[in-house]
C-alpha positions in Angstrom: -28.4 154.5 70.0 -28.9 152.2 72.7 -27.6 153.5 76.5 -25.0 151.8 77.7 -23.8 151.1 81.5 -20.8 150.6 81.1 -18.4 152.7 79.4 -14.6 154.1 78.8 -13.7 156.9 80.7 -13.8 159.9 78.5 -10.9 161.9 77.8 -10.1 164.2 80.3 -6.5 165.2 80.0 -3.2 162.9 81.2 -5.0 162.2 84.9 -8.0 160.5 83.3 -5.9 157.8 82.0 -3.9 155.2 84.0 -0.8 152.8 84.5 -1.7 149.4 82.1 -1.9 146.7 84.3 -0.4 144.2 81.5 2.5 146.9 79.9 3.1 148.7 83.0 3.0 152.1 80.8 1.7 155.0 82.3 -1.4 157.2 81.1 -2.5 154.9 78.6 -5.2 152.9 80.3 -9.0 153.7 80.0 -10.8 152.0 82.6 -14.3 151.7 82.3 -17.3 153.2 84.7 -20.6 152.8 85.5 -22.8 155.5 84.3 -25.5 155.3 86.9 -23.5 155.7 89.7 -20.3 157.3 88.3 -17.7 155.1 89.7 -14.9 153.5 88.5 -14.9 149.6 88.0 -11.8 147.7 89.5 -8.7 149.5 88.2 -7.3 146.6 86.2 -10.7 146.8 84.0 -10.6 148.3 80.7 -8.1 148.6 77.9 -4.8 149.8 77.3 -4.2 152.6 74.2 -1.2 150.7 72.6 -3.3 148.1 70.6 -0.7 146.9 68.8 2.3 147.0 71.5 0.0 145.5 74.5 -3.4 145.4 73.4 -4.8 144.6 76.8 -8.4 144.8 77.4 -10.6 143.6 80.2 -14.0 144.2 80.0 -16.7 144.7 82.6 -18.5 141.4 80.9 -15.2 139.6 81.6 -14.9 140.9 85.2 -18.6 140.0 86.1 -18.2 136.2 85.0 -14.8 135.6 86.0 -16.3 136.9 89.6 -19.7 135.7 89.7 -21.1 138.6 89.4 -24.7 139.2 87.8 -25.4 142.6 87.1 -29.0 143.9 86.2 -27.5 145.3 82.7 -23.9 144.8 81.2 -24.2 146.4 77.8 -20.7 147.7 77.5 -19.8 150.1 74.9 -16.5 150.2 73.1 -15.5 153.0 71.5 -13.2 151.2 68.2 -13.5 147.7 67.5 -10.3 145.5 68.3 -8.3 144.2 65.4 -8.0 140.6 64.9 -5.2 139.1 67.0 -1.8 138.9 65.1 1.5 136.5 65.9 3.4 136.0 69.1 6.7 138.7 68.7 9.7 136.2 70.3 13.3 138.1 71.1 16.3 137.4 68.3 18.2 134.4 69.9 21.2 136.5 69.5 20.0 139.6 71.4 19.1 137.0 74.4 22.6 135.6 74.1 24.5 138.9 74.2 23.1 139.4 77.6 24.2 136.4 79.5 27.9 138.4 80.3 29.3 141.0 82.2 27.6 139.9 85.8 30.5 141.3 87.9 28.5 144.6 87.0 25.3 143.4 87.5 24.1 145.1 90.5 21.0 142.6 91.5 23.9 139.6 90.9 26.3 141.5 92.9 23.2 141.6 95.7 23.0 137.7 95.4 26.7 137.5 96.1 25.9 139.2 99.7 23.3 136.1 100.6 24.6 132.9 99.1 28.0 131.5 98.0 29.2 131.6 94.3 27.9 128.5 93.3 24.6 128.9 94.4 24.5 132.4 92.6 26.2 131.0 89.4 23.2 128.1 89.7 20.5 130.9 90.2 22.1 132.7 87.0 21.9 129.5 84.8 18.5 128.1 85.4 16.8 131.6 85.2 19.3 132.7 82.4 19.5 136.6 84.2 21.1 139.0 81.8 22.8 142.0 82.0 22.2 145.6 80.0 24.4 148.7 79.7 21.3 150.5 79.7 20.8 153.1 82.6 24.2 153.9 83.5 25.2 149.7 83.2 24.7 146.7 85.3 20.8 147.0 84.9 19.2 143.7 85.0 17.6 141.6 82.3 14.7 139.4 83.2 14.2 136.8 80.5 10.6 135.3 80.0 10.7 131.7 78.1 8.2 129.7 77.7 7.3 126.2 77.8 8.8 125.9 74.1 12.1 127.6 74.6 10.6 131.0 73.2 11.8 133.9 74.2 8.7 135.9 74.4 10.1 139.2 76.0 12.8 140.7 78.9 11.9 143.2 80.9 15.3 145.7 81.8 15.2 146.4 85.8 17.8 148.6 87.4 18.7 147.5 91.2 21.0 149.1 93.4 24.0 146.7 95.0 21.5 146.3 98.5 18.9 145.2 96.0 16.5 147.9 96.0 15.0 149.1 92.8 15.8 152.4 91.6 12.4 153.9 90.5 11.8 155.1 86.7 14.3 152.8 85.4 12.6 149.8 84.0 11.5 148.9 80.6 11.1 146.1 77.8 13.9 145.1 75.7 11.7 145.2 72.7 10.9 148.9 73.5 14.2 150.2 73.8 15.8 148.9 70.8 12.8 150.1 69.0 11.5 146.8 67.8 8.8 147.7 64.8 5.4 145.3 65.2 6.5 144.0 68.5 3.6 141.8 69.7 4.0 141.0 73.7 2.4 138.1 74.8 3.6 137.8 78.2 4.0 134.4 80.4 5.4 133.1 83.8 8.6 134.1 84.4 10.8 130.8 84.8 8.2 129.0 82.7 10.9 127.1 80.3 12.0 125.5 84.2 8.7 123.5 83.9 9.4 120.9 81.9 12.9 119.9 83.0 10.6 119.4 86.8 7.3 117.1 85.8 7.2 116.3 89.3 7.9 119.4 91.2 5.5 121.6 93.4 5.3 124.9 91.7 5.1 128.0 94.2 4.3 131.9 92.3 5.1 135.5 93.7 4.8 138.2 91.7 8.6 139.9 91.3 11.3 138.1 89.7 14.1 138.9 92.4 11.7 136.7 94.7 11.3 134.2 92.6 15.3 134.1 92.3 15.9 134.2 95.8 13.4 131.6 96.6 14.9 129.5 94.2 18.2 129.7 96.5 16.1 129.1 99.8 13.9 126.8 99.4 15.1 124.4 96.1 12.4 121.9 96.8 9.9 124.3 94.5 10.0 125.4 91.6 9.2 129.1 91.7 8.1 131.2 88.9 6.9 135.0 88.6 4.0 136.9 87.5 6.1 139.9 87.3 2.8 142.1 88.6 0.4 141.7 91.0 -2.6 141.6 88.2 -0.2 139.3 86.0 -2.3 136.3 86.9 -4.5 134.9 84.6 -6.0 131.8 82.4 -4.0 131.8 79.3 -0.9 132.8 82.1 -1.2 129.4 84.0 -2.2 127.0 81.8 0.8 125.0 81.4 0.8 124.5 85.3 -2.0 122.2 84.7 -2.6 118.8 86.6 0.5 120.6 88.6 0.3 121.5 92.8 0.6 125.1 92.7 1.0 127.3 95.5 0.3 131.3 95.1 2.8 134.1 97.7 1.0 137.0 97.4 2.3 139.5 98.8 1.5 141.4 102.0 -0.6 144.2 102.4 -2.1 146.1 105.2 -5.7 145.6 104.0 -5.4 142.0 102.7 -6.3 142.9 99.9 -3.8 141.2 97.7 -4.1 137.6 99.7 -8.2 138.0 99.1 -7.3 139.0 95.7 -4.9 136.2 94.7 -6.7 133.3 97.0 -9.5 134.1 94.9 -7.5 133.5 92.1 -6.5 129.9 93.6 -10.1 129.3 94.1 -10.2 129.8 90.4 -7.4 128.0 89.0 -7.5 125.2 91.4 -4.4 126.4 93.3 -3.2 126.5 96.7 -2.4 129.9 99.1 -0.2 130.4 101.2 -1.1 132.4 104.6 2.2 132.8 105.7 2.4 136.3 105.3 -1.0 137.2 106.5 -0.4 134.9 110.1 3.5 136.2 110.4 4.4 139.8 109.2 3.4 142.3 111.6 1.3 145.8 110.9 4.4 147.6 109.4 5.8 145.1 107.9 2.1 144.7 105.5 2.4 148.0 105.2 5.6 148.4 103.2 4.1 145.4 101.4 6.8 142.7 102.2 7.2 139.7 100.3 8.2 135.5 101.0 11.5 136.5 99.5 12.5 138.9 102.8 11.7 136.4 105.5 13.3 133.6 103.5 16.7 136.1 103.5 15.9 135.9 107.3 15.4 132.5 108.2 17.4 130.6 105.3 14.3 127.8 105.5 10.6 127.4 105.4 7.9 125.8 107.3 6.4 123.9 105.2 3.9 123.3 107.4 2.6 127.0 107.4 1.8 126.5 103.3 
């Protein structure tokens, strides 16, 4: 049998499985390890065990190719072959339409009303198709991922407090809570459906959906999209941005790790990467992981020369 240098970490209990960077399901992600050093590869290099519902698999070979690394040996042992690709699943329009209501109970919408006038909030609800769910006691926000062809790829449920802070542990996917069988989740950028309506506008990309919505209110000269997660920026998702001026706005971090990671992505995709938070956020703010929305809310404007 061929000896492979990079293999999926063997299962030794729940602590040997991690949160999947794609579907965010805890204890379902197996990471690759270097058998010569015993070290794990970066935390997004691995395979989700939820083959049917997620299917995320980022191999060492892909990681080395994407980052220009040429190891001496890149043999990879994958215990089980991957199934052939399945068609993308979509959310039924009736489910989507039924969520476009009850905004007086939606905690995120209440928070938006504390920041902006009613006309602006109505505009944000309308363009981003913000939904409301009765899950988690009601008032839960639904962020719909609608692609450039108006297909509803997914709905992400997040429960917020009225102060705009997320409530830990109250997040899920619409297809999961509705127990839709054999749903093949294939995410797109949040707000992607706006691209076809604004062919000439610059695009700003942030991590969270809430940040994109706030940015759209405070800096409407740009189209704001969200990845939905720090590791969710990949070649497939950015295909609809071909030919667009696109600027990435990474969240801050005390080590600058997120900025470095997104700057590398910007170089790979031919995008720009804003240095605003790296220059202006304090050490405490970086330790707290503030994003561009925190600055936009305070200033209600943004110095475009800092991009």
